[in-house]
C-alpha positions as a LaTeX table, in Angstrom:
\begin{tabular}{lrrr}
\hline
Residue & $x$ (\AA) & $y$ (\AA) & $z$ (\AA) \\
\hline
Unk1 & $-19.88$ & 62.82 & 10.70 \\
Unk2 & $-17.86$ & 65.22 & 8.52 \\
Unk3 & $-20.83$ & 65.42 & 6.03 \\
Unk4 & $-23.14$ & 66.50 & 8.87 \\
Unk5 & $-20.75$ & 69.21 & 10.06 \\
Unk6 & $-20.45$ & 70.63 & 6.51 \\
Unk7 & $-24.29$ & 70.70 & 6.15 \\
Unk8 & $-24.59$ & 72.64 & 9.47 \\
Unk9 & $-22.05$ & 75.20 & 8.27 \\
Unk10 & $-23.92$ & 75.76 & 5.01 \\
Unk11 & $-27.20$ & 76.21 & 6.89 \\
Unk12 & $-25.66$ & 78.81 & 9.19 \\
Unk13 & $-24.17$ & 80.73 & 6.27 \\
Unk14 & $-27.51$ & 80.83 & 4.50 \\
Unk15 & $-29.21$ & 82.17 & 7.63 \\
Unk16 & $-26.65$ & 84.92 & 8.01 \\
Unk17 & $-27.16$ & 86.09 & 4.35 \\
Unk18 & $-30.86$ & 86.13 & 4.83 \\
Unk19 & $-30.54$ & 88.41 & 7.94 \\
Unk20 & $-28.32$ & 90.85 & 6.07 \\
Unk21 & $-30.79$ & 91.06 & 3.13 \\
Unk22 & $-33.67$ & 91.75 & 5.49 \\
Unk23 & $-31.72$ & 94.60 & 7.30 \\
Unk24 & $-30.80$ & 96.24 & 3.99 \\
Unk25 & $-34.31$ & 96.42 & 2.64 \\
Unk26 & $-36.27$ & 99.63 & 3.61 \\
Unk27 & $-39.28$ & 99.29 & 5.87 \\
Unk28 & $-42.65$ & 99.35 & 4.06 \\
Unk29 & $-44.67$ & 102.55 & 4.49 \\
Unk30 & $-41.75$ & 104.69 & 5.74 \\
Unk31 & $-42.32$ & 108.36 & 4.91 \\
Unk32 & $-39.51$ & 110.78 & 4.36 \\
Unk33 & $-39.88$ & 114.07 & 6.35 \\
Unk34 & $-41.04$ & 117.11 & 4.33 \\
Unk35 & $-39.88$ & 120.75 & 4.65 \\
Unk36 & $-42.82$ & 122.60 & 6.32 \\
Unk37 & $-43.19$ & 126.04 & 7.73 \\
Unk38 & $-41.75$ & 126.98 & 11.03 \\
Unk39 & $-45.19$ & 127.16 & 12.71 \\
Unk40 & $-46.28$ & 123.84 & 11.67 \\
Unk41 & $-42.94$ & 122.09 & 11.67 \\
Unk42 & $-43.33$ & 119.80 & 14.63 \\
Unk43 & $-46.80$ & 118.65 & 14.21 \\
Unk44 & $-46.43$ & 116.88 & 10.89 \\
Unk45 & $-43.33$ & 115.11 & 12.14 \\
Unk46 & $-45.22$ & 113.86 & 15.08 \\
Unk47 & $-48.08$ & 112.81 & 12.91 \\
Unk48 & $-45.94$ & 111.02 & 10.43 \\
Unk49 & $-43.59$ & 109.26 & 12.85 \\
Unk50 & $-46.30$ & 107.41 & 14.73 \\
Unk51 & $-47.64$ & 105.23 & 11.86 \\
Unk52 & $-44.22$ & 104.60 & 10.28 \\
Unk53 & $-42.84$ & 103.29 & 13.56 \\
Unk54 & $-45.57$ & 100.82 & 14.03 \\
Unk55 & $-45.24$ & 99.43 & 10.57 \\
Unk56 & $-41.49$ & 99.03 & 10.88 \\
Unk57 & $-41.78$ & 97.28 & 14.16 \\
Unk58 & $-44.36$ & 94.83 & 12.73 \\
Unk59 & $-42.14$ & 94.19 & 9.74 \\
Unk60 & $-39.19$ & 93.49 & 11.83 \\
Unk61 & $-41.22$ & 91.13 & 14.04 \\
Unk62 & $-42.46$ & 89.33 & 10.90 \\
Unk63 & $-38.94$ & 88.98 & 9.60 \\
Unk64 & $-37.74$ & 87.67 & 13.00 \\
Unk65 & $-40.53$ & 85.16 & 13.12 \\
Unk66 & $-39.73$ & 84.12 & 9.58 \\
Unk67 & $-36.10$ & 83.73 & 10.46 \\
Unk68 & $-36.92$ & 81.71 & 13.60 \\
Unk69 & $-39.29$ & 79.42 & 11.67 \\
Unk70 & $-36.69$ & 78.87 & 8.90 \\
Unk71 & $-33.94$ & 78.10 & 11.47 \\
Unk72 & $-36.20$ & 75.66 & 13.22 \\
Unk73 & $-36.89$ & 73.96 & 9.88 \\
Unk74 & $-33.18$ & 73.91 & 9.09 \\
Unk75 & $-32.43$ & 72.40 & 12.46 \\
Unk76 & $-35.10$ & 69.77 & 12.01 \\
Unk77 & $-33.95$ & 68.88 & 8.52 \\
Unk78 & $-30.34$ & 68.83 & 9.75 \\
Unk79 & $-31.20$ & 66.53 & 12.67 \\
Unk80 & $-33.22$ & 64.22 & 10.39 \\
Unk81 & $-30.26$ & 64.19 & 7.88 \\
Unk82 & $-27.90$ & 63.42 & 10.76 \\
Unk83 & $-30.12$ & 60.66 & 12.01 \\
Unk84 & $-30.20$ & 59.14 & 8.58 \\
Unk85 & $-26.46$ & 59.32 & 8.26 \\
Unk86 & $-26.06$ & 57.85 & 11.67 \\
Unk87 & $-28.44$ & 55.04 & 10.85 \\
Unk88 & $-26.52$ & 54.32 & 7.66 \\
Unk89 & $-23.23$ & 54.38 & 9.49 \\
Unk90 & $-24.68$ & 51.90 & 12.10 \\
Unk91 & $-25.81$ & 49.65 & 9.29 \\
Unk92 & $-22.43$ & 49.71 & 7.63 \\
Unk93 & $-20.74$ & 49.03 & 10.97 \\
Unk94 & $-23.01$ & 45.97 & 11.56 \\
Unk95 & $-22.19$ & 44.67 & 8.06 \\
Unk96 & $-18.48$ & 45.13 & 8.67 \\
Unk97 & $-18.76$ & 43.34 & 12.02 \\
Unk98 & $-20.54$ & 40.45 & 10.33 \\
Unk99 & $-17.87$ & 40.33 & 7.61 \\
Unk100 & $-15.12$ & 40.42 & 10.27 \\
Unk101 & $-16.80$ & 37.54 & 12.12 \\
Unk102 & $-17.15$ & 35.58 & 8.88 \\
Unk103 & $-13.48$ & 36.11 & 8.02 \\
Unk104 & $-12.37$ & 35.13 & 11.52 \\
Unk105 & $-14.39$ & 31.88 & 11.21 \\
Unk106 & $-12.80$ & 31.21 & 7.75 \\
Unk107 & $-9.36$ & 31.83 & 9.30 \\
Unk108 & $-9.98$ & 29.44 & 12.17 \\
Unk109 & $-11.26$ & 26.75 & 9.77 \\
Unk110 & $-8.17$ & 27.20 & 7.57 \\
Unk111 & $-5.85$ & 26.96 & 10.55 \\
Unk112 & $-7.56$ & 23.73 & 11.74 \\
Unk113 & $-7.29$ & 22.22 & 8.27 \\
Unk114 & $-3.69$ & 23.24 & 8.05 \\
Unk115 & $-2.93$ & 21.52 & 11.39 \\
Unk116 & $-4.79$ & 18.35 & 10.37 \\
Unk117 & $-2.95$ & 18.36 & 7.03 \\
Unk118 & 0.39 & 18.85 & 8.74 \\
Unk119 & $-0.32$ & 16.01 & 11.16 \\
Unk120 & $-1.39$ & 13.63 & 8.36 \\
Unk121 & 1.73 & 14.52 & 6.37 \\
Unk122 & 4.03 & 13.82 & 9.35 \\
Unk123 & 2.20 & 10.49 & 10.07 \\
Unk124 & 2.55 & 9.55 & 6.35 \\
Unk125 & 6.17 & 10.40 & 6.36 \\
Unk126 & 6.87 & 8.30 & 9.50 \\
Unk127 & 4.94 & 5.44 & 7.93 \\
Unk128 & 7.00 & 5.62 & 4.78 \\
Unk129 & 10.22 & 5.70 & 6.80 \\
Unk130 & 9.17 & 2.61 & 8.76 \\
Unk131 & 8.24 & 0.78 & 5.48 \\
Unk132 & 11.61 & 1.86 & 3.99 \\
Unk133 & 13.52 & 0.55 & 6.96 \\
Unk134 & 11.61 & $-2.71$ & 6.87 \\
Unk135 & 12.24 & $-3.19$ & 3.16 \\
Unk136 & 15.89 & $-2.27$ & 3.62 \\
Unk137 & 16.33 & $-4.88$ & 6.35 \\
Unk138 & 14.64 & $-7.53$ & 4.16 \\
Unk139 & 16.78 & $-6.48$ & 1.23 \\
Unk140 & 19.94 & $-6.80$ & 3.27 \\
Unk141 & 18.89 & $-10.26$ & 4.49 \\
Unk142 & 18.18 & $-11.39$ & 1.00 \\
Unk143 & 21.50 & $-9.99$ & $-0.17$ \\
Unk144 & 23.37 & $-11.90$ & 2.57 \\
Unk145 & 21.49 & $-15.08$ & 1.65 \\
Unk146 & 22.13 & $-14.56$ & $-2.08$ \\
Unk147 & 25.82 & $-13.99$ & $-1.44$ \\
Unk148 & 26.06 & $-17.19$ & 0.67 \\
Unk149 & 24.38 & $-19.14$ & $-2.18$ \\
Unk150 & 26.63 & $-17.54$ & $-4.74$ \\
Unk151 & 29.73 & $-18.57$ & $-2.73$ \\
Unk152 & 28.39 & $-22.09$ & $-2.41$ \\
Unk153 & 27.59 & $-22.33$ & $-6.19$ \\
Unk154 & 30.95 & $-21.01$ & $-7.11$ \\
Unk155 & 32.66 & $-23.57$ & $-4.96$ \\
Unk156 & 30.49 & $-26.31$ & $-6.50$ \\
Unk157 & 31.18 & $-25.12$ & $-10.05$ \\
Unk158 & 34.90 & $-25.05$ & $-9.26$ \\
Unk159 & 34.76 & $-28.61$ & $-8.05$ \\
Unk160 & 32.77 & $-29.78$ & $-11.03$ \\
Unk161 & 35.18 & $-28.05$ & $-13.48$ \\
Unk162 & 38.07 & $-29.83$ & $-11.67$ \\
Unk163 & 36.22 & $-33.12$ & $-12.12$ \\
Unk164 & 35.53 & $-32.47$ & $-15.82$ \\
Unk165 & 39.17 & $-31.50$ & $-16.52$ \\
Unk166 & 40.61 & $-34.60$ & $-14.76$ \\
Unk167 & 38.28 & $-36.94$ & $-16.64$ \\
Unk168 & 39.68 & $-38.57$ & $-19.84$ \\
Unk169 & 38.33 & $-41.37$ & $-22.02$ \\
Unk170 & 41.19 & $-43.65$ & $-21.00$ \\
Unk171 & 40.73 & $-43.00$ & $-17.27$ \\
Unk172 & 37.27 & $-41.65$ & $-16.53$ \\
Unk173 & 36.55 & $-39.93$ & $-13.23$ \\
Unk174 & 34.10 & $-42.06$ & $-11.27$ \\
Unk175 & 32.67 & $-38.97$ & $-9.55$ \\
Unk176 & 31.84 & $-37.50$ & $-12.91$ \\
Unk177 & 30.35 & $-40.64$ & $-14.39$ \\
Unk178 & 27.92 & $-42.20$ & $-11.89$ \\
Unk179 & 27.29 & $-45.24$ & $-14.12$ \\
Unk180 & 30.83 & $-46.46$ & $-13.30$ \\
Unk181 & 30.31 & $-46.49$ & $-9.56$ \\
Unk182 & 27.96 & $-48.44$ & $-7.27$ \\
Unk183 & 24.58 & $-46.86$ & $-6.39$ \\
Unk184 & 25.57 & $-46.46$ & $-2.78$ \\
Unk185 & 28.27 & $-43.93$ & $-3.67$ \\
Unk186 & 25.83 & $-41.55$ & $-5.44$ \\
Unk187 & 26.29 & $-38.15$ & $-3.93$ \\
Unk188 & 23.39 & $-35.78$ & $-3.47$ \\
Unk189 & 23.85 & $-32.37$ & $-5.10$ \\
Unk190 & 22.85 & $-29.00$ & $-3.92$ \\
Unk191 & 19.18 & $-28.81$ & $-2.83$ \\
Unk192 & 19.13 & $-32.58$ & $-2.21$ \\
Unk193 & 21.94 & $-32.84$ & 0.32 \\
Unk194 & 22.23 & $-34.58$ & 3.65 \\
Unk195 & 23.37 & $-33.31$ & 6.91 \\
Unk196 & 26.93 & $-32.09$ & 6.50 \\
Unk197 & 28.25 & $-33.92$ & 9.60 \\
Unk198 & 26.83 & $-37.27$ & 8.50 \\
Unk199 & 27.07 & $-37.19$ & 4.69 \\
Unk200 & 30.89 & $-36.99$ & 4.63 \\
Unk201 & 31.21 & $-39.82$ & 7.07 \\
Unk202 & 28.74 & $-42.02$ & 5.18 \\
Unk203 & 30.48 & $-41.36$ & 1.86 \\
Unk204 & 33.95 & $-42.07$ & 3.39 \\
Unk205 & 32.74 & $-45.30$ & 4.98 \\
Unk206 & 31.09 & $-46.40$ & 1.72 \\
Unk207 & 34.21 & $-45.63$ & $-0.32$ \\
Unk208 & 36.34 & $-47.70$ & 2.12 \\
Unk209 & 34.00 & $-50.75$ & 2.62 \\
Unk210 & 32.28 & $-51.19$ & $-0.77$ \\
Unk211 & 34.27 & $-52.75$ & $-3.55$ \\
Unk212 & 33.54 & $-51.85$ & $-7.11$ \\
Unk213 & 31.08 & $-54.16$ & $-8.74$ \\
Unk214 & 31.94 & $-55.64$ & $-12.09$ \\
Unk215 & 30.28 & $-53.90$ & $-14.99$ \\
Unk216 & 27.82 & $-56.25$ & $-16.64$ \\
Unk217 & 28.05 & $-56.54$ & $-20.40$ \\
Unk218 & 24.62 & $-55.86$ & $-21.76$ \\
Unk219 & 23.31 & $-55.24$ & $-25.20$ \\
Unk220 & 22.06 & $-51.80$ & $-25.94$ \\
Unk221 & 20.35 & $-50.16$ & $-28.91$ \\
Unk222 & 19.57 & $-46.57$ & $-29.40$ \\
Unk223 & 15.92 & $-45.72$ & $-29.89$ \\
Unk224 & 15.75 & $-43.34$ & $-32.78$ \\
Unk225 & 12.74 & $-41.35$ & $-31.53$ \\
Unk226 & 14.11 & $-40.89$ & $-27.98$ \\
Unk227 & 17.58 & $-40.04$ & $-29.38$ \\
Unk228 & 16.10 & $-37.43$ & $-31.75$ \\
Unk229 & 14.19 & $-35.82$ & $-28.92$ \\
Unk230 & 17.31 & $-35.75$ & $-26.78$ \\
Unk231 & 19.36 & $-34.23$ & $-29.58$ \\
Unk232 & 16.76 & $-31.56$ & $-30.13$ \\
Unk233 & 16.77 & $-30.75$ & $-26.45$ \\
Unk234 & 20.56 & $-30.74$ & $-26.30$ \\
Unk235 & 20.75 & $-27.94$ & $-28.97$ \\
Unk236 & 18.97 & $-25.56$ & $-26.62$ \\
Unk237 & 18.80 & $-27.25$ & $-23.15$ \\
Unk238 & 15.97 & $-25.96$ & $-20.93$ \\
Unk239 & 14.04 & $-27.11$ & $-17.86$ \\
Unk240 & 10.69 & $-26.20$ & $-19.40$ \\
Unk241 & 8.51 & $-29.29$ & $-19.38$ \\
Unk242 & 6.73 & $-28.26$ & $-22.53$ \\
Unk243 & 9.50 & $-29.60$ & $-24.81$ \\
Unk244 & 8.97 & $-33.14$ & $-26.17$ \\
Unk245 & 12.03 & $-34.65$ & $-24.38$ \\
Unk246 & 11.09 & $-33.48$ & $-20.86$ \\
Unk247 & 7.40 & $-33.88$ & $-21.47$ \\
Unk248 & 7.86 & $-37.64$ & $-22.16$ \\
Unk249 & 10.08 & $-38.09$ & $-19.08$ \\
Unk250 & 7.58 & $-36.22$ & $-16.85$ \\
Unk251 & 4.72 & $-38.43$ & $-18.10$ \\
Unk252 & 6.58 & $-41.79$ & $-18.08$ \\
Unk253 & 9.05 & $-41.47$ & $-15.24$ \\
Unk254 & 8.95 & $-38.40$ & $-13.00$ \\
Unk255 & 5.22 & $-38.22$ & $-12.49$ \\
Unk256 & 4.67 & $-41.93$ & $-11.59$ \\
Unk257 & 7.89 & $-42.04$ & $-9.47$ \\
Unk258 & 6.71 & $-39.16$ & $-7.32$ \\
Unk259 & 3.05 & $-40.24$ & $-7.12$ \\
Unk260 & 2.63 & $-41.22$ & $-3.43$ \\
Unk261 & $-0.44$ & $-42.01$ & $-1.34$ \\
Unk262 & $-0.49$ & $-38.54$ & 0.26 \\
Unk263 & $-1.30$ & $-36.47$ & $-2.75$ \\
Unk264 & $-0.94$ & $-33.02$ & $-1.16$ \\
Unk265 & 2.49 & $-33.73$ & 0.16 \\
Unk266 & 3.46 & $-35.42$ & $-3.16$ \\
Unk267 & 2.76 & $-32.21$ & $-4.99$ \\
Unk268 & 4.85 & $-30.23$ & $-2.62$ \\
Unk269 & 7.75 & $-32.72$ & $-3.01$ \\
Unk270 & 7.50 & $-32.60$ & $-6.75$ \\
Unk271 & 7.59 & $-28.75$ & $-6.79$ \\
Unk272 & 10.59 & $-28.69$ & $-4.35$ \\
Unk273 & 12.48 & $-31.18$ & $-6.57$ \\
Unk274 & 11.75 & $-29.11$ & $-9.74$ \\
Unk275 & 12.85 & $-25.95$ & $-7.89$ \\
Unk276 & 15.96 & $-27.69$ & $-6.47$ \\
Unk277 & 15.00 & $-26.84$ & $-2.82$ \\
Unk278 & 14.54 & $-30.32$ & $-1.41$ \\
Unk279 & 16.84 & $-31.49$ & 1.38 \\
Unk280 & 17.22 & $-35.16$ & 2.49 \\
Unk281 & 19.20 & $-35.97$ & 5.66 \\
Unk282 & 19.54 & $-38.99$ & 7.90 \\
Unk283 & 17.74 & $-38.92$ & 11.24 \\
Unk284 & 20.71 & $-40.22$ & 13.23 \\
Unk285 & 24.20 & $-41.66$ & 12.66 \\
Unk286 & 26.97 & $-43.29$ & 14.69 \\
Unk287 & 29.17 & $-40.25$ & 14.05 \\
Unk288 & 26.67 & $-38.04$ & 15.92 \\
Unk289 & 26.68 & $-37.85$ & 19.77 \\
Unk290 & 23.91 & $-39.68$ & 21.47 \\
Unk291 & 21.41 & $-37.18$ & 22.71 \\
Unk292 & 18.21 & $-38.03$ & 24.53 \\
Unk293 & 15.26 & $-36.33$ & 22.80 \\
Unk294 & 11.51 & $-36.83$ & 22.76 \\
Unk295 & 10.20 & $-40.24$ & 21.83 \\
Unk296 & 7.89 & $-38.66$ & 19.30 \\
Unk297 & 10.70 & $-37.40$ & 17.19 \\
Unk298 & 13.25 & $-40.21$ & 17.46 \\
Unk299 & 11.09 & $-43.08$ & 18.58 \\
Unk300 & 13.29 & $-44.16$ & 21.49 \\
Unk301 & 15.51 & $-43.07$ & 24.37 \\
Unk302 & 18.83 & $-43.61$ & 22.52 \\
Unk303 & 18.20 & $-41.31$ & 19.64 \\
Unk304 & 18.52 & $-43.93$ & 16.91 \\
Unk305 & 15.81 & $-44.91$ & 14.41 \\
Unk306 & 17.30 & $-48.05$ & 12.96 \\
Unk307 & 15.11 & $-50.41$ & 14.98 \\
Unk308 & 12.11 & $-48.10$ & 15.43 \\
Unk309 & 9.05 & $-48.42$ & 13.26 \\
Unk310 & 7.58 & $-44.95$ & 12.32 \\
Unk311 & 4.73 & $-43.96$ & 10.02 \\
Unk312 & 5.97 & $-42.71$ & 6.62 \\
Unk313 & 4.77 & $-39.24$ & 5.75 \\
Unk314 & 4.38 & $-40.03$ & 1.99 \\
Unk315 & 3.03 & $-43.55$ & 1.98 \\
Unk316 & 1.18 & $-43.40$ & 5.27 \\
Unk317 & 2.38 & $-46.93$ & 6.18 \\
Unk318 & 4.35 & $-47.91$ & 9.33 \\
Unk319 & 7.94 & $-48.28$ & 8.13 \\
Unk320 & 11.49 & $-47.91$ & 9.49 \\
Unk321 & 12.22 & $-44.30$ & 8.60 \\
Unk322 & 15.92 & $-43.54$ & 8.73 \\
Unk323 & 15.73 & $-40.26$ & 6.75 \\
Unk324 & 13.73 & $-37.17$ & 6.70 \\
Unk325 & 13.08 & $-34.42$ & 4.11 \\
Unk326 & 12.59 & $-30.67$ & 4.43 \\
Unk327 & 10.85 & $-28.59$ & 1.61 \\
Unk328 & 12.67 & $-25.33$ & 1.07 \\
Unk329 & 13.34 & $-23.23$ & 4.21 \\
Unk330 & 10.04 & $-24.14$ & 5.91 \\
Unk331 & 11.76 & $-25.87$ & 8.83 \\
Unk332 & 9.16 & $-28.62$ & 8.71 \\
Unk333 & 10.61 & $-32.18$ & 8.49 \\
Unk334 & 8.81 & $-35.28$ & 7.11 \\
Unk335 & 10.07 & $-38.73$ & 7.97 \\
Unk336 & 10.19 & $-41.05$ & 4.89 \\
Unk337 & 10.72 & $-44.75$ & 4.34 \\
Unk338 & 13.72 & $-46.18$ & 2.36 \\
Unk339 & 11.47 & $-46.93$ & $-0.59$ \\
Unk340 & 10.22 & $-43.35$ & $-0.81$ \\
Unk341 & 13.72 & $-42.05$ & $-0.32$ \\
Unk342 & 14.91 & $-44.21$ & $-3.21$ \\
Unk343 & 12.15 & $-42.81$ & $-5.50$ \\
Unk344 & 12.93 & $-39.22$ & $-4.55$ \\
Unk345 & 16.67 & $-39.80$ & $-4.90$ \\
Unk346 & 16.27 & $-41.26$ & $-8.40$ \\
Unk347 & 14.31 & $-38.22$ & $-9.59$ \\
Unk348 & 16.81 & $-35.84$ & $-7.90$ \\
Unk349 & 19.77 & $-37.57$ & $-9.65$ \\
Unk350 & 17.97 & $-37.12$ & $-12.99$ \\
Unk351 & 17.34 & $-33.41$ & $-12.46$ \\
Unk352 & 20.84 & $-32.90$ & $-11.22$ \\
Unk353 & 22.36 & $-34.40$ & $-14.29$ \\
Unk354 & 20.23 & $-32.45$ & $-16.84$ \\
Unk355 & 20.99 & $-29.28$ & $-14.90$ \\
Unk356 & 24.69 & $-29.93$ & $-15.33$ \\
Unk357 & 24.17 & $-30.47$ & $-19.04$ \\
Unk358 & 22.21 & $-27.25$ & $-19.24$ \\
Unk359 & 25.06 & $-25.37$ & $-17.53$ \\
Unk360 & 27.67 & $-26.83$ & $-19.83$ \\
Unk361 & 29.47 & $-28.74$ & $-17.09$ \\
Unk362 & 29.27 & $-32.14$ & $-18.80$ \\
Unk363 & 31.76 & $-32.57$ & $-21.61$ \\
Unk364 & 30.84 & $-35.88$ & $-23.24$ \\
Unk365 & 29.68 & $-37.16$ & $-26.53$ \\
Unk366 & 25.91 & $-36.71$ & $-27.22$ \\
Unk367 & 25.44 & $-40.56$ & $-27.26$ \\
Unk368 & 27.16 & $-41.00$ & $-23.93$ \\
Unk369 & 25.03 & $-38.32$ & $-22.31$ \\
Unk370 & 21.93 & $-40.03$ & $-23.88$ \\
Unk371 & 22.80 & $-43.38$ & $-22.32$ \\
Unk372 & 23.41 & $-41.70$ & $-18.98$ \\
Unk373 & 19.93 & $-40.18$ & $-19.19$ \\
Unk374 & 18.51 & $-43.57$ & $-20.04$ \\
Unk375 & 20.20 & $-45.10$ & $-17.03$ \\
Unk376 & 18.76 & $-42.42$ & $-14.76$ \\
Unk377 & 15.28 & $-43.12$ & $-16.27$ \\
Unk378 & 15.82 & $-46.83$ & $-15.56$ \\
Unk379 & 16.58 & $-46.00$ & $-11.94$ \\
Unk380 & 13.38 & $-44.06$ & $-11.66$ \\
Unk381 & 11.41 & $-46.94$ & $-13.09$ \\
Unk382 & 12.97 & $-49.50$ & $-10.78$ \\
Unk383 & 12.34 & $-47.20$ & $-7.78$ \\
Unk384 & 8.72 & $-46.85$ & $-8.79$ \\
Unk385 & 8.41 & $-50.65$ & $-8.86$ \\
Unk386 & 9.86 & $-50.90$ & $-5.43$ \\
Unk387 & 13.48 & $-51.90$ & $-6.13$ \\
Unk388 & 16.10 & $-50.06$ & $-4.10$ \\
Unk389 & 19.52 & $-50.87$ & $-2.57$ \\
Unk390 & 19.56 & $-52.46$ & 0.86 \\
Unk391 & 21.80 & $-49.65$ & 2.17 \\
Unk392 & 18.86 & $-47.24$ & 2.01 \\
\hline
\end{tabular}
């Protein structure tokens, strides 16, 4: 609008200059008065003034009409110019309105995206916190379990070291050398233990009632191949079955001894024995209080299984099952017959002994350790053939 006002001012100033120029110019056909005689003085003046006045009036009217026409033209051009400027201003205003509308939409979209991003970030943060809490709880539980196992292993190592120290060639410790005691006094090690309340009573009763059997004098001869394999394993003891010593025992003794009718459960038992996570416990004992439970589990109203025939989980045959096994921490128990228990026990005793050798807890001559390994292999072979003590 300032441009329009300036244009009007310029037009007015031009019109004023034009009017001044027209007033300054002399009228066309104007005659100057002449000096005449006194007698004829008034007549020429009258004659000359009439035509000069008409011409000046016509010139003035022509100038006025020109000025009016020029002012009209100037006004029309000014109004057209103003209309054009107004039209341009309206177009610019519309463009600015559209730009403002577009920017407002962009701002709303950005605000919405920001809100969604903030909500997703908060949700992800809460999810990470929940997962961290869950992992922390699981880690704390594993830590408590690991500490309990460490305490138990330390106690066991201390007891074994005591047994090793107190054993001498002149007076060997029977707990350290199982070949010097009867089979009924074999104690299950960690991972193959019985119920704590019953195992101590059974071992105590056996130690009081069973008299040592006389050691039979039998001829023995070292097999050079087997002894060489054992010596090579003894240099760097390992539980890897790829070595020649353990590979032979797996093929000839462990595999056949743990080959039961129920193949799927047999594989689970073998894995638990190798991982040292198998537990064997008696179903009932005289030292336990008599509790009435379901007939499916105990087979009778008195809670004893000695006279009850139950189906063995490994052989699938109806047998008197006095013991049951649990694989790891699954909480599932499987009732087994005495024959199956003897086979599992023989393999567990073998693995327990070679683990003690690996840990450096057995301080014996290489030949004595070799014969102990052969004795444990013989027990596995007899158990596979069906021979087992009557106490089982």
